[in-house]
C-alpha positions in Angstrom: 167.5 -41.9 161.5 169.5 -41.5 164.7 168.0 -42.7 168.0 165.5 -45.0 166.2 164.2 -47.8 168.5 165.0 -51.4 167.8 163.5 -52.8 164.6 161.3 -55.4 166.4 158.4 -54.4 168.6 156.6 -56.7 171.0 153.5 -56.5 173.2 152.6 -59.0 176.0 148.9 -59.4 176.3 146.0 -61.7 177.4 143.5 -62.9 174.9 140.5 -61.0 176.2 136.8 -62.0 175.7 136.2 -59.2 173.1 138.9 -60.8 170.9 137.3 -64.2 170.9 134.8 -66.1 168.7 132.2 -68.7 169.5 134.9 -71.2 169.9 136.3 -69.2 172.9 139.5 -68.7 170.9 141.1 -65.7 169.3 138.8 -64.7 166.4 140.6 -65.1 163.0 138.9 -61.8 162.0 140.1 -60.0 165.1 143.7 -61.2 164.4 143.9 -58.7 161.5 143.0 -55.8 163.8 145.3 -57.1 166.5 148.3 -57.1 164.3 147.4 -53.8 162.7 147.2 -52.2 166.2 150.6 -53.6 167.2 152.1 -52.3 163.9 150.6 -48.9 164.7 152.3 -48.9 168.1 155.6 -49.7 166.5 155.1 -47.0 163.8 154.5 -44.4 166.6 157.9 -45.4 168.1 159.5 -45.0 164.7 158.0 -41.6 164.2 155.8 -42.7 161.3 152.5 -43.2 163.2 149.1 -41.8 162.3 149.5 -38.3 163.6 153.1 -37.8 162.3 152.0 -39.0 158.8 149.0 -36.8 158.8 151.1 -33.8 159.6 153.2 -34.7 156.5 150.2 -35.1 154.3 150.8 -38.9 154.1 148.5 -41.9 154.7 149.4 -45.6 155.2 147.6 -48.0 152.8 147.2 -51.7 153.4 147.8 -53.5 150.1 147.4 -57.1 151.1 147.9 -59.3 154.1 148.3 -63.0 154.8 148.3 -65.0 158.0 148.9 -68.7 159.0 147.1 -70.1 162.0 149.0 -72.9 163.7 146.9 -72.7 166.9 144.5 -70.0 167.9 144.9 -69.3 171.6 142.1 -69.6 174.0 140.4 -66.8 176.0 142.7 -65.4 178.7 145.8 -67.1 177.5 148.9 -64.9 177.8 150.6 -64.3 174.5 153.2 -62.1 172.9 152.5 -60.2 169.6 155.5 -59.1 167.7 156.2 -57.1 164.5 159.0 -55.8 162.5 159.5 -54.2 159.0 161.5 -55.6 156.2 163.8 -53.4 154.1 161.4 -51.3 152.1 161.1 -51.2 148.3 160.5 -47.9 146.4 156.8 -47.8 146.9 155.9 -50.9 148.9 157.2 -52.5 152.1 156.5 -55.7 154.0 155.9 -55.9 157.7 156.0 -59.3 159.5 154.1 -60.5 162.5 154.1 -63.4 165.0 151.8 -64.3 167.9 153.7 -66.6 170.3 153.4 -68.3 173.7 156.8 -68.9 175.1 158.7 -70.9 172.4 155.4 -71.9 170.6 154.5 -70.0 167.5 150.7 -69.6 167.3 150.2 -67.3 164.3 152.5 -65.7 161.8 152.2 -63.6 158.7 152.8 -60.4 156.9 151.3 -57.3 155.4 152.3 -55.4 152.3 152.0 -51.6 152.8 152.3 -48.5 150.8 152.1 -44.8 151.6 149.8 -42.3 149.8 150.7 -38.7 149.3 147.3 -37.1 150.0 148.0 -33.9 148.1 149.3 -35.5 144.9 147.3 -38.8 145.1 150.5 -40.6 144.2 152.5 -43.3 146.2 155.3 -41.9 148.3 158.9 -43.0 148.0 159.5 -45.2 151.2 163.2 -44.6 151.2 162.5 -41.2 152.5 160.3 -42.5 155.3 162.4 -44.6 157.5 166.0 -46.0 157.8 166.1 -49.4 156.2 169.0 -50.4 158.4 166.5 -51.0 161.3 164.8 -53.8 159.5 165.7 -57.3 160.8 166.4 -59.9 158.1 164.0 -62.6 159.5 161.1 -63.5 157.4 158.0 -65.5 158.6 154.9 -66.9 157.1 154.3 -68.3 153.6 156.3 -66.9 150.7 154.5 -64.3 148.4 150.8 -63.7 148.1 148.2 -65.5 146.1 146.9 -64.3 142.8 143.1 -64.3 143.1 141.0 -63.8 139.9 138.6 -60.9 140.3 136.1 -62.7 137.9 133.5 -64.3 140.2 131.0 -65.2 137.4 131.6 -68.8 138.4 131.0 -68.1 142.1 127.9 -68.0 144.3 126.5 -64.6 145.4 126.0 -64.4 149.1 124.1 -61.9 151.4 125.0 -58.3 150.6 126.7 -56.0 153.1 125.8 -52.4 153.7 128.7 -50.3 155.1 127.7 -48.8 158.4 128.9 -45.6 160.2 130.6 -47.8 162.8 132.8 -49.3 160.0 134.3 -46.0 159.1 137.9 -45.1 160.3 139.7 -41.7 160.5 140.5 -42.0 156.8 136.8 -41.7 155.9 136.4 -45.2 154.5 135.7 -48.7 155.8 138.4 -49.8 158.3 140.7 -52.6 157.1 139.7 -54.6 160.1 136.1 -54.8 159.0 136.9 -56.7 155.8 137.7 -60.0 157.4 134.5 -59.7 159.5 132.5 -59.2 156.2 134.2 -62.3 154.6 133.8 -64.5 157.7 130.3 -63.2 158.4 129.1 -64.9 155.3 129.5 -68.2 157.3 127.1 -69.4 160.0 128.4 -70.0 163.5 128.2 -73.7 162.9 130.1 -73.5 159.7 132.8 -71.4 161.3 133.2 -73.8 164.2 133.7 -76.6 161.7 135.9 -74.6 159.4 139.1 -74.6 161.5 140.9 -71.9 159.4 144.6 -72.6 158.7 145.4 -69.6 156.5 143.7 -66.4 155.5 144.7 -63.6 153.3 143.1 -60.4 152.0 143.9 -58.2 149.0 142.6 -54.7 149.2 141.6 -53.2 145.9 139.6 -50.0 146.5 138.0 -48.3 149.5 134.4 -48.7 150.6 132.3 -45.9 152.0 129.4 -45.4 154.4 126.0 -46.4 152.9 127.4 -48.5 150.0 125.7 -51.9 149.6 128.4 -54.3 148.7 128.0 -57.6 146.8 129.8 -60.6 148.2 130.7 -63.8 146.2 132.3 -67.1 147.1 133.8 -70.0 145.1 135.7 -73.2 146.0 139.0 -73.9 144.4 141.6 -76.7 144.6 143.7 -74.5 147.0 141.0 -73.1 149.2 137.9 -70.9 149.3 138.0 -67.6 147.5 135.7 -64.6 148.2 135.2 -61.2 146.6 133.6 -58.0 147.7 132.3 -55.6 145.0 131.0 -52.1 144.8 127.5 -51.4 143.4 129.2 -50.5 140.1 130.9 -53.9 139.9 134.3 -52.6 140.8 136.3 -54.9 143.1 136.8 -53.7 146.7 138.7 -56.7 148.2 139.5 -60.4 147.6 140.2 -63.1 150.1 141.5 -66.7 150.2 140.8 -69.0 153.1 142.5 -72.4 153.6 140.8 -74.6 156.1 141.6 -78.0 157.6 139.4 -79.6 154.9 141.2 -78.1 151.9 
């Protein structure tokens, strides 16, 4: 793809009040939206953003995402959010992220993406989407993704969540950025303040739609806390794993 911008994309920003939680630091849930927005900015530069994809009958799908929190910045700290894609596979690709302050790495992680052909309902061959030569070789974050068991019969059922109109994105389903809010919203403010999240990942299984009342479950494991969101028919919508300072 001639004339393609550099493979790495960075945005300098301040951590605004709307991005923060009760600890006056960057909200872990908002972090997912922040990186998704930065990735969208890069995609626009690469010619594979939302409008360009829609025109081609294609739609980006988030498969799973995982972040490590070394230090969550405080309100009004100036930081730099960066992202870059890895060399794509046939149907899935990885995009990496960092949030830094000078030489200090605050947060890093990655997301696995796929592209859906809206007309056929099948995954699109990513080799036809962008030039793999733009992808930097650098990898960040933990290797791989966790395998989370969808059977929560040994877990505790928490408060249900009803999908609201304000949760719906331009794809017609619940925005990916809402899922971490649902998972973390099952904790009280006091619990979240004490939790001190070190790592969080989400695996997206099936879309949620306006009006659905979702069941939420949680269980403790040796490696962290696992949560699951399920549709009324029992089908899994999303899974999450949270590692805190106490794990």
